[in-house]
N, C-alpha and C positions, 0 to 999 in steps of 0.2 A: 522536510528540505522540501522545496516548492524546483516544479517545473516551468523551466525558463521559455515557455514555447514551442518547447518539443513533443512531438509527439511518442507514445510510451513506446518502445519496441516491438511489442509485439500491432501494437493499429498498424507499423511502418511495415511490418510480413504483411498485414493481409494488406494494404494496400500493393504495396510491389504485386502483388499474386492476383492481383487484380487488372492490374497492366500491363502482367505479363498475358492477359486474353485474352487481352483487348481482335486482338484479328481476328472474324471472323471467316466463318469453313469457307474456302470455292464451291462451296456442293454448288449447283441448282437446280437438285433432286427431276437429275436425268441418272439413275445410275442401273449402268449396264456398259461392262466388260471388254473394251475390245477385243480379242482372243490373239491377233496377233502381233499389238503389242502392249495389250496389257495393262491398259489407261484403261480410267474413267473415261466415257466417251463425252461425260459430259463437264469435268471440272480437267480431267489429265492426272488426276491423282493413279496412281497406284492404290492396289487394293494392301499391302500395308502402309502407304501414306495416311490412308482412309483409318484405318485400323487406329492409329500414333495419334492422329490429330488432338483430340480430346484429352491427352496428356504432352503434348510438345507445348514448349516453350517456345517465347516473342519472336527469338529468329531461329528456336526452327524451323516454329513457321516462316515466318520472310524464307528463308532456305526452300522450303519448298517449292511456296508459294513465286522462286525468286526457277525450279528449275519446270517447273509452268505455263508457263513465262516462255521459256528452254522451246519445250517438248511444241507447244502454238507457234508456235517460230513469230514472238511477240516481242518488238521493241522494248517496251519496259514491265512493270506490273501492271500500272495499267491500261496496255497495248494488249484486245482479243486475241488481235493475232485469228489467228487462222478459226476462231472460236469452239463451240463445241464440237466435238466428230460426227451430230447427226448428218448430212450427206450421203454419206459416205454407205447406207441404211438404205 
């Protein structure tokens, strides 16, 4: 039996896993938690969001990025909005 151009199932699974991980972390290496809000002052994530990020799938990461945009008053995912919370320091 010949394979008619389709990839083996394991290769498809590997490819899917790689695609799921393509959204990079929003971390900007300013890792300080703002006590009143509980958000990181650099990336606006909660400690739970930071801890779970490596295990999140693509859609979960998009949902977090959407929440971050809302938190920083941005009009879109690529809009920086208020940016990092460094002015309050």
